[in-house]
C-alpha positions in Angstrom: 5.5 11.8 -1.7 4.8 10.9 1.8 1.3 11.9 1.8 0.7 9.7 -1.4 2.4 6.9 0.6 0.2 7.3 3.6 -2.9 7.5 1.6 -2.2 4.3 -0.4 -1.3 2.5 2.7 -4.4 3.6 4.5 -6.6 2.5 1.4 -4.8 -0.8 1.2 -5.5 -1.4 4.9 -9.1 -0.6 4.4 -9.7 -2.9 1.4 -7.6 -5.8 2.9 -9.5 -5.4 6.3 -12.9 -5.4 4.4 -11.9 -8.5 2.4 -10.5 -10.3 5.4 -13.5 -9.7 7.5 -15.8 -11.0 4.8 -13.5 -14.2 4.4 -13.5 -14.6 8.0 -17.3 -14.3 8.4 -17.7 -16.8 5.4 -15.2 -19.1 6.9 -17.1 -19.0 10.4 -20.4 -19.6 8.6 -19.0 -22.8 6.6 -17.3 -24.2 9.8 -20.2 -23.2 12.2 -17.8 -21.4 14.6 -17.7 -17.9 15.9 -15.9 -15.5 13.7 -12.6 -14.1 15.0 -12.3 -10.9 13.6 -9.2 -9.8 15.4 -7.4 -12.4 13.4 -8.5 -10.5 10.4 -7.1 -7.2 11.6 -3.8 -8.7 13.2 -2.7 -11.3 10.8 -4.1 -10.4 7.5 -5.0 -6.7 7.1 -2.2 -5.1 9.1 0.8 -7.0 7.5 -0.6 -6.4 4.1 -1.0 -2.6 4.7 2.6 -2.4 5.9 3.8 -4.5 2.9 1.9 -2.3 0.3 3.2 1.1 2.2 6.7 -0.1 2.0 6.3 -1.0 -1.7 4.6 2.3 -2.6 7.3 4.2 -0.8 10.0 2.6 -2.7 8.2 3.0 -6.1 7.5 6.7 -5.3 11.1 7.4 -4.4 12.3 5.7 -7.5 10.0 7.9 -9.6 11.2 10.9 -7.8 14.8 10.2 -8.4 14.1 9.4 -12.0 12.3 12.8 -12.5 15.0 14.8 -10.8 17.6 13.3 -13.0 15.4 13.9 -16.2 14.8 17.6 -15.1 18.6 18.0 -14.4 19.6 16.4 -17.8 16.9 18.6 -19.6 18.2 21.7 -17.8 21.6 20.9 -18.9 20.6 20.5 -22.5 18.7 23.7 -22.5 21.6 25.7 -21.1 23.9 24.4 -23.8 21.6 25.2 -26.5 
């Protein structure tokens, strides 16, 4: 569960960083200013990755709880019959 959370967090960070760097470069070309790539990392990609990681962790935890309860119920039904 935690490996999947870590993997999806890293993947979302990479995608967000790529898109934010591309957006920063396009913005700097349009405005004719130097691109501020640290802004893309600190204020866009990192918070996005932390948010996605938290959401993925909660969703995976809920899925594990649901699967545990379902297995427990099915084992009880199998034991009775």
